C-alpha positions as CSV (number, residue, x, y, z in Angstrom):
1,M,-41.1,27.0,26.7
2,T,-40.3,23.7,28.5
3,V,-37.3,21.5,26.9
4,T,-37.6,18.0,27.7
5,D,-34.9,15.6,28.6
6,N,-35.4,13.9,25.2
7,E,-35.0,17.0,23.4
8,V,-31.8,18.0,25.2
9,E,-30.2,14.6,24.5
10,S,-31.4,14.7,20.8
11,R,-29.7,18.1,20.5
12,T,-26.6,17.1,22.3
13,V,-26.3,14.1,20.0
14,A,-26.6,16.3,16.8
15,T,-24.2,18.7,18.4
16,N,-21.7,15.8,19.0
17,R,-22.3,14.5,15.2
18,V,-21.3,17.9,13.4
19,P,-17.8,19.3,14.1
20,P,-18.0,23.0,15.1
21,R,-17.4,25.2,12.0
22,R,-13.9,26.3,13.0
23,E,-12.9,22.4,12.9
24,R,-14.5,21.9,9.6
25,V,-12.7,24.7,8.1
26,R,-9.4,23.6,9.6
27,A,-10.0,20.4,8.1
28,L,-10.7,21.6,4.8
29,M,-7.6,23.5,4.9
30,R,-5.4,20.6,5.6
31,E,-6.7,18.6,2.8
32,E,-6.2,21.6,0.6
33,I,-2.7,21.8,1.8
34,L,-2.0,18.3,1.2
35,E,-3.6,18.4,-2.2
36,A,-1.1,21.1,-3.1
37,A,1.7,19.0,-1.4
38,R,0.8,16.1,-3.5
39,K,0.9,18.5,-6.9
40,I,4.4,19.5,-5.8
41,V,5.6,15.9,-5.5
42,Q,4.1,15.1,-8.6
43,D,5.6,17.7,-10.6
44,R,9.0,18.0,-8.7
45,G,9.4,14.9,-6.7
46,F,9.7,14.9,-3.1
47,E,12.9,16.8,-3.0
48,G,10.9,19.8,-4.5
49,L,8.6,19.7,-1.5
50,A,9.4,22.6,0.8
51,M,7.5,24.7,3.3
52,R,7.5,28.1,1.6
53,P,6.7,26.7,-2.0
54,L,3.9,25.0,-0.3
55,A,2.7,28.3,1.3
56,R,2.8,29.9,-1.8
57,A,0.8,27.1,-3.8
58,V,-1.9,27.2,-1.2
59,G,-2.0,31.1,-1.0
60,V,-1.1,31.4,2.7
61,T,1.9,32.7,4.5
62,A,4.5,30.5,5.9
63,P,3.6,31.3,9.4
64,T,-0.2,30.1,8.7
65,L,1.2,27.2,7.0
66,Y,3.2,26.3,10.2
67,D,0.1,26.6,12.1
68,Y,-1.2,23.5,10.3
69,F,2.1,21.5,9.6
70,P,5.2,22.2,11.9
71,S,7.6,20.9,9.3
72,K,7.9,19.1,5.9
73,E,8.2,16.1,7.9
74,A,4.7,16.5,9.4
75,V,3.6,17.1,5.9
76,V,5.0,14.1,4.5
77,G,3.7,12.2,7.3
78,A,0.2,13.3,6.7
79,L,0.7,11.9,3.2
80,F,1.8,8.6,4.4
81,L,-1.3,8.3,6.5
82,Q,-3.4,9.4,3.5
83,G,-1.8,6.8,1.4
84,I,-2.8,3.8,4.1
85,A,-6.4,5.3,4.3
86,L,-6.7,5.0,0.7
87,L,-5.2,1.8,0.0
88,H,-7.8,0.5,2.9
89,E,-10.5,1.9,0.9
90,S,-9.3,0.1,-2.0
91,F,-9.3,-3.1,-0.1
92,D,-12.7,-2.4,1.3
93,G,-14.2,-2.1,-2.4
94,A,-12.3,-5.4,-3.4
95,E,-13.7,-7.3,-0.4
96,A,-17.3,-6.1,-1.3
97,V,-17.3,-7.4,-4.6
98,S,-15.5,-10.7,-4.1
99,A,-16.0,-14.0,-2.2
100,P,-13.3,-15.4,0.3
101,G,-10.9,-17.5,-1.7
102,V,-8.6,-17.1,-4.6
103,A,-11.3,-14.5,-6.1
104,R,-10.7,-12.2,-2.9
105,L,-7.0,-12.7,-2.9
106,Q,-6.8,-11.6,-6.8
107,A,-9.3,-9.1,-6.0
108,I,-7.0,-7.6,-3.2
109,F,-3.9,-7.6,-5.1
110,N,-5.6,-6.0,-8.1
111,A,-6.6,-3.3,-5.8
112,Y,-3.3,-3.0,-4.5
113,R,-1.9,-2.6,-8.0
114,E,-4.6,-0.1,-9.2
115,F,-3.5,2.0,-5.9
116,G,0.1,2.0,-7.2
117,V,-0.6,3.0,-10.6
118,T,-3.3,5.7,-9.7
119,H,-1.3,7.2,-6.9
120,P,2.4,6.6,-7.5
121,D,3.6,9.4,-5.3
122,L,1.9,7.8,-2.3
123,Y,2.8,4.6,-3.3
124,Q,6.4,5.3,-3.5
125,L,6.3,7.1,-0.4
126,M,4.8,4.0,1.4
127,F,6.5,1.3,-0.3
128,G,9.5,2.6,-2.1
129,R,11.3,4.9,0.2
130,I,11.3,7.6,-2.2
131,D,11.9,10.1,0.5
132,P,14.9,8.7,2.3
133,S,14.8,11.3,5.1
134,F,11.3,10.5,6.1
135,K,11.2,8.1,8.9
136,P,7.3,7.0,9.9
137,D,6.5,7.4,13.6
138,E,5.3,4.7,15.6
139,A,1.6,5.4,15.1
140,A,2.1,5.3,11.5
141,I,4.3,2.2,11.4
142,E,1.6,0.5,13.3
143,R,-1.3,1.6,11.1
144,A,0.8,0.4,7.9
145,G,1.1,-2.8,9.6
146,T,-2.7,-3.5,9.0
147,I,-2.4,-3.7,5.5
148,P,-0.4,-7.1,5.0
149,L,-2.7,-8.5,7.9
150,R,-5.7,-8.1,5.4
151,A,-3.9,-9.8,2.7
152,C,-2.8,-12.6,5.4
153,Q,-6.4,-12.9,5.9
154,A,-7.3,-13.4,2.5
155,V,-4.5,-16.2,2.0
156,S,-5.6,-18.0,5.3
157,D,-9.1,-18.1,3.6
158,A,-8.1,-19.4,0.6
159,M,-6.2,-22.3,2.3
160,E,-9.1,-23.0,4.5
161,L,-11.5,-23.3,1.7
162,G,-9.2,-25.7,-0.3
163,E,-8.4,-23.2,-3.0
164,I,-4.6,-22.9,-2.7
165,R,-2.2,-25.6,-0.8
166,H,-1.9,-25.2,2.6
167,G,1.3,-23.6,3.9
168,D,2.7,-20.9,6.1
169,V,0.4,-17.9,5.4
170,D,3.1,-15.3,5.9
171,Q,5.5,-16.8,3.7
172,V,2.8,-17.3,1.0
173,M,1.5,-13.6,1.4
174,N,5.2,-12.3,1.4
175,A,5.6,-14.3,-2.1
176,I,2.5,-12.6,-3.6
177,W,3.3,-9.3,-2.3
178,V,7.0,-9.5,-3.9
179,I,5.4,-10.1,-7.2
180,A,2.7,-7.4,-6.8
181,H,5.3,-4.8,-5.6
182,G,7.9,-5.7,-8.1
183,H,5.5,-5.5,-10.7
184,V,3.9,-2.0,-9.6
185,M,7.4,-0.4,-9.3
186,L,8.1,-1.6,-13.0
187,E,4.7,-0.5,-14.2
188,I,4.8,3.1,-12.5
189,N,8.4,3.6,-13.7
190,G,7.2,3.0,-17.5
191,F,8.7,-0.4,-18.0
192,C,5.5,-2.0,-18.8
193,D,4.7,0.4,-21.5
194,K,6.9,-1.3,-24.2
195,G,4.6,-4.1,-25.3
196,P,2.0,-3.8,-28.4
197,K,-1.1,-4.4,-26.3
198,V,-3.2,-1.7,-24.8
199,G,-3.5,-2.1,-21.0
200,E,0.0,-4.4,-21.3
201,G,0.7,-3.8,-17.6
202,F,-2.5,-5.0,-16.4
203,E,-2.4,-8.1,-18.5
204,M,1.3,-8.7,-17.4
205,F,0.0,-8.3,-13.8
206,Q,-2.6,-11.1,-14.4
207,N,-0.1,-13.5,-16.0
208,N,2.4,-13.2,-13.2
209,F,-0.6,-14.2,-10.8
210,W,-1.6,-16.9,-12.9
211,I,1.7,-18.6,-12.8
212,L,2.0,-18.1,-9.2
213,F,-1.5,-19.5,-8.3
214,S,-0.9,-22.6,-10.9
215,G,2.1,-23.5,-8.6
216,L,-0.3,-22.9,-5.6
217,E,-3.1,-25.1,-6.9
218,P,-4.2,-28.0,-4.3
219,R,-2.7,-31.1,-5.0
220,A,-4.7,-34.6,-5.5
221,D,-3.1,-35.9,-2.5
222,R,-3.7,-32.8,-0.5
223,S,-0.2,-32.1,0.4
224,A,0.9,-28.9,1.8
225,L,3.5,-26.7,1.0
226,G,6.8,-28.0,2.4
227,D,9.7,-26.4,3.9
228,R,12.1,-25.0,1.4
229,P,14.8,-27.6,0.4
230,Q,18.1,-27.0,1.5
231,S,19.4,-27.4,-1.9
232,F,17.4,-24.5,-3.2
233,P,18.9,-22.6,-4.5
234,V,21.5,-25.0,-5.4
235,S,24.1,-22.2,-5.1
236,R,24.8,-18.5,-5.4
237,A,27.2,-17.2,-8.3
238,G,29.7,-16.0,-5.4
239,D,29.3,-19.7,-3.9
240,A,29.8,-21.2,-7.4
241,D,32.8,-19.3,-7.9
242,A,34.3,-20.1,-4.8
243,S,33.6,-23.9,-5.1
244,S,35.3,-23.7,-8.5
245,S,38.4,-22.2,-7.3
246,A,38.8,-24.7,-4.5
247,Q,38.4,-27.5,-7.0
248,S,41.0,-25.9,-9.3
249,G,43.2,-25.5,-6.3
250,S,43.5,-21.9,-7.0
Protein backbone atom coordinates (compact mmCIF):
# COMPACT_ATOMS: atom_id res chain seq x y z
CA MET A 1 0.00 0.00 0.00
CA THR A 2 1.37 3.39 -0.99
CA VAL A 3 1.41 6.13 1.66
CA THR A 4 0.90 9.62 0.28
CA ASP A 5 2.86 12.65 1.40
CA ASN A 6 -0.26 14.07 3.03
CA GLU A 7 -0.76 10.92 5.09
CA VAL A 8 2.86 11.01 6.23
CA GLU A 9 2.46 14.66 7.23
CA SER A 10 -0.79 13.91 9.11
CA ARG A 11 0.83 11.06 11.03
CA THR A 12 3.82 13.25 11.87
CA VAL A 13 1.58 16.02 13.20
CA ALA A 14 -0.42 13.52 15.27
CA THR A 15 2.79 12.05 16.69
CA ASN A 16 4.06 15.51 17.61
CA ARG A 17 0.79 16.37 19.36
CA VAL A 18 0.78 13.33 21.67
CA PRO A 19 3.82 12.91 23.92
CA PRO A 20 5.34 9.42 24.01
CA ARG A 21 3.93 7.16 26.70
CA ARG A 22 7.10 7.36 28.77
CA GLU A 23 6.89 11.18 28.85
CA ARG A 24 3.22 11.06 29.86
CA VAL A 25 3.97 8.61 32.67
CA ARG A 26 6.84 10.78 33.84
CA ALA A 27 4.66 13.90 33.82
CA LEU A 28 1.98 12.11 35.85
CA MET A 29 4.59 10.97 38.33
CA ARG A 30 5.85 14.54 38.75
CA GLU A 31 2.30 15.69 39.42
CA GLU A 32 1.86 12.96 42.03
CA ILE A 33 5.10 13.96 43.75
CA LEU A 34 4.11 17.62 43.84
CA GLU A 35 0.65 16.74 45.16
CA ALA A 36 2.24 14.71 47.95
CA ALA A 37 4.68 17.54 48.67
CA ARG A 38 1.82 20.00 49.02
CA LYS A 39 0.01 17.66 51.41
CA ILE A 40 3.13 17.49 53.59
CA VAL A 41 3.47 21.27 53.54
CA GLN A 42 -0.20 21.75 54.42
CA ASP A 43 0.09 19.31 57.34
CA ARG A 44 3.58 20.13 58.65
CA GLY A 45 4.71 23.34 56.99
CA PHE A 46 7.64 23.77 54.64
CA GLU A 47 10.03 22.82 57.43
CA GLY A 48 8.42 19.37 57.43
CA LEU A 49 9.15 18.80 53.74
CA ALA A 50 12.10 16.46 53.22
CA MET A 51 13.02 14.05 50.47
CA ARG A 52 12.79 10.73 52.34
CA PRO A 53 9.36 11.40 53.88
CA LEU A 54 8.23 12.63 50.47
CA ALA A 55 9.43 9.42 48.82
CA ARG A 56 7.51 7.38 51.41
CA ALA A 57 4.37 9.46 50.85
CA VAL A 58 4.55 8.81 47.11
CA GLY A 59 5.41 5.13 47.59
CA VAL A 60 8.77 5.16 45.84
CA THR A 61 12.37 4.75 46.92
CA ALA A 62 14.54 7.80 47.56
CA PRO A 63 16.71 7.10 44.46
CA THR A 64 13.56 7.01 42.31
CA LEU A 65 12.44 10.35 43.76
CA TYR A 66 15.84 11.89 43.04
CA ASP A 67 15.42 10.84 39.43
CA TYR A 68 12.53 13.33 39.22
CA PHE A 69 13.74 16.03 41.61
CA PRO A 70 17.40 16.22 42.60
CA SER A 71 16.72 18.10 45.85
CA LYS A 72 14.09 19.59 48.13
CA GLU A 73 14.90 22.96 46.58
CA ALA A 74 13.91 21.56 43.18
CA VAL A 75 10.58 20.37 44.59
CA VAL A 76 9.89 23.76 46.16
CA GLY A 77 10.89 25.47 42.91
CA ALA A 78 8.38 23.35 41.01
CA LEU A 79 5.68 24.27 43.55
CA PHE A 80 6.57 27.94 43.07
CA LEU A 81 6.06 27.62 39.31
CA GLN A 82 2.84 25.67 39.89
CA GLY A 83 1.53 28.55 41.98
CA ILE A 84 2.36 31.08 39.27
CA ALA A 85 0.56 28.96 36.68
CA LEU A 86 -2.54 28.61 38.87
CA LEU A 87 -2.65 32.34 39.56
CA HIS A 88 -2.41 33.09 35.86
CA GLU A 89 -5.32 30.70 35.28
CA SER A 90 -7.31 32.60 37.90
CA PHE A 91 -6.54 35.88 36.13
CA ASP A 92 -7.58 34.33 32.82
CA GLY A 93 -10.95 33.45 34.33
CA ALA A 94 -11.37 36.93 35.82
CA GLU A 95 -10.59 38.62 32.50
CA ALA A 96 -12.98 36.33 30.64
CA VAL A 97 -15.98 37.47 32.69
CA SER A 98 -15.20 41.17 33.10
CA ALA A 99 -14.99 44.21 30.84
CA PRO A 100 -11.85 46.39 30.86
CA GLY A 101 -11.93 49.07 33.53
CA VAL A 102 -12.72 49.03 37.23
CA ALA A 103 -14.79 45.86 36.82
CA ARG A 104 -11.78 43.96 35.47
CA LEU A 105 -9.46 45.47 38.04
CA GLN A 106 -11.77 44.33 40.81
CA ALA A 107 -12.19 40.89 39.20
CA ILE A 108 -8.43 40.38 38.96
CA PHE A 109 -7.84 41.24 42.59
CA ASN A 110 -10.83 39.17 43.69
CA ALA A 111 -9.15 36.30 41.83
CA TYR A 112 -5.89 37.11 43.62
CA ARG A 113 -7.63 36.87 47.00
CA GLU A 114 -9.43 33.67 46.03
CA PHE A 115 -6.15 32.10 44.98
CA GLY A 116 -4.59 33.03 48.31
CA VAL A 117 -7.35 31.64 50.52
CA THR A 118 -7.74 28.51 48.37
CA HIS A 119 -4.02 27.74 48.05
CA PRO A 120 -2.44 29.30 51.17
CA ASP A 121 0.62 27.04 50.96
CA LEU A 122 1.47 28.19 47.44
CA TYR A 123 0.51 31.79 48.19
CA GLN A 124 2.82 32.02 51.19
CA LEU A 125 5.64 30.38 49.23
CA MET A 126 5.22 32.96 46.44
CA PHE A 127 4.45 36.08 48.45
CA GLY A 128 5.09 35.33 52.12
CA ARG A 129 8.66 33.98 52.08
CA ILE A 130 7.39 31.15 54.27
CA ASP A 131 10.48 29.09 53.35
CA PRO A 132 13.42 31.50 53.92
CA SER A 133 15.91 29.04 52.45
CA PHE A 134 14.19 29.00 49.06
CA LYS A 135 15.58 31.31 46.39
CA PRO A 136 13.77 31.21 43.01
CA ASP A 137 16.06 30.95 40.01
CA GLU A 138 16.17 33.62 37.31
CA ALA A 139 13.63 31.84 35.11
CA ALA A 140 11.15 31.59 38.00
CA ILE A 141 11.67 35.26 38.92
CA GLU A 142 11.07 36.28 35.32
CA ARG A 143 7.90 34.18 35.17
CA ALA A 144 6.67 35.63 38.48
CA GLY A 145 7.19 39.12 37.05
CA THR A 146 4.40 38.51 34.54
CA ILE A 147 1.83 38.61 37.36
CA PRO A 148 2.12 42.32 38.28
CA LEU A 149 2.28 43.17 34.57
CA ARG A 150 -1.28 41.93 34.17
CA ALA A 151 -2.44 43.99 37.13
CA CYS A 152 -0.66 47.04 35.70
CA GLN A 153 -2.45 46.55 32.40
CA ALA A 154 -5.80 46.47 34.19
CA VAL A 155 -4.92 49.70 36.02
CA SER A 156 -3.81 51.34 32.77
CA ASP A 157 -7.03 50.32 31.00
CA ALA A 158 -9.15 51.74 33.83
CA MET A 159 -7.28 55.03 33.59
CA GLU A 160 -7.63 55.21 29.81
CA LEU A 161 -11.37 54.60 30.12
CA GLY A 162 -11.65 57.41 32.65
CA GLU A 163 -12.93 55.11 35.39
CA ILE A 164 -10.13 55.96 37.82
CA ARG A 165 -7.92 59.03 38.07
CA HIS A 166 -4.85 59.20 35.92
CA GLY A 167 -1.51 58.80 37.63
CA ASP A 168 1.56 56.62 37.82
CA VAL A 169 0.34 53.12 36.87
CA ASP A 170 3.00 51.30 38.89
CA GLN A 171 2.31 53.33 42.02
CA VAL A 172 -1.44 52.76 41.80
CA MET A 173 -0.97 49.03 41.17
CA ASN A 174 1.42 48.79 44.13
CA ALA A 175 -1.11 50.54 46.39
CA ILE A 176 -3.84 48.10 45.38
CA TRP A 177 -1.51 45.12 45.72
CA VAL A 178 -0.39 46.15 49.22
CA ILE A 179 -4.01 46.29 50.34
CA ALA A 180 -4.81 42.96 48.68
CA HIS A 181 -1.70 41.22 50.00
CA GLY A 182 -2.14 42.54 53.52
CA HIS A 183 -5.74 41.36 53.56
CA VAL A 184 -4.94 37.89 52.20
CA MET A 185 -2.16 37.37 54.77
CA LEU A 186 -4.56 38.35 57.56
CA GLU A 187 -7.34 36.16 56.22
CA ILE A 188 -5.30 32.98 55.69
CA ASN A 189 -3.91 33.37 59.20
CA GLY A 190 -7.39 33.53 60.72
CA PHE A 191 -7.66 37.22 61.55
CA CYS A 192 -10.80 37.73 59.46
CA ASP A 193 -12.79 34.99 61.17
CA LYS A 194 -13.64 37.03 64.25
CA GLY A 195 -16.66 38.87 62.86
CA PRO A 196 -20.28 37.73 63.18
CA LYS A 197 -20.98 37.53 59.45
CA VAL A 198 -20.53 34.51 57.22
CA GLY A 199 -17.89 35.28 54.64
CA GLU A 200 -16.49 38.12 56.74
CA GLY A 201 -13.13 37.96 54.94
CA PHE A 202 -14.67 38.53 51.53
CA GLU A 203 -16.86 41.38 52.82
CA MET A 204 -13.87 43.05 54.42
CA PHE A 205 -11.91 42.70 51.18
CA GLN A 206 -14.72 44.34 49.18
CA ASN A 207 -14.99 47.18 51.70
CA ASN A 208 -11.26 47.89 51.53
CA PHE A 209 -11.45 48.18 47.77
CA TRP A 210 -14.53 50.37 47.93
CA ILE A 211 -12.66 52.82 50.16
CA LEU A 212 -9.62 52.76 47.88
CA PHE A 213 -11.57 53.20 44.66
CA SER A 214 -13.69 55.99 46.16
CA GLY A 215 -10.45 57.90 46.52
CA LEU A 216 -9.47 57.06 42.95
CA GLU A 217 -12.74 58.18 41.38
CA PRO A 218 -12.24 60.77 38.61
CA ARG A 219 -12.61 64.42 39.64
CA ALA A 220 -14.90 66.85 37.85
CA ASP A 221 -11.87 68.88 36.76
CA ARG A 222 -10.26 65.67 35.39
CA SER A 223 -7.22 66.27 37.58
CA ALA A 224 -4.65 63.50 37.79
CA LEU A 225 -3.10 62.05 40.89
CA GLY A 226 -0.31 64.41 41.83
CA ASP A 227 3.02 63.62 43.40
CA ARG A 228 2.99 62.81 47.10
CA PRO A 229 3.36 66.04 49.10
CA GLN A 230 6.65 66.44 50.97
CA SER A 231 4.61 66.96 54.15
CA PHE A 232 3.02 63.51 53.86
CA PRO A 233 3.45 61.93 56.31
CA VAL A 234 3.97 64.96 58.55
CA SER A 235 6.59 63.07 60.50
CA ARG A 236 7.41 59.62 61.74
CA ALA A 237 7.28 58.84 65.44
CA GLY A 238 11.05 58.88 65.76
CA ASP A 239 11.30 62.20 63.92
CA ALA A 240 8.67 63.71 66.18
CA ASP A 241 10.52 62.55 69.28
CA ALA A 242 13.76 63.98 67.94
CA SER A 243 12.06 67.29 67.13
CA SER A 244 10.52 67.51 70.60
CA SER A 245 13.86 66.80 72.20
CA ALA A 246 15.53 69.49 70.12
CA GLN A 247 12.88 72.06 71.01
CA SER A 248 13.11 71.27 74.72
CA GLY A 249 16.87 71.61 74.59
CA SER A 250 17.44 68.11 75.91
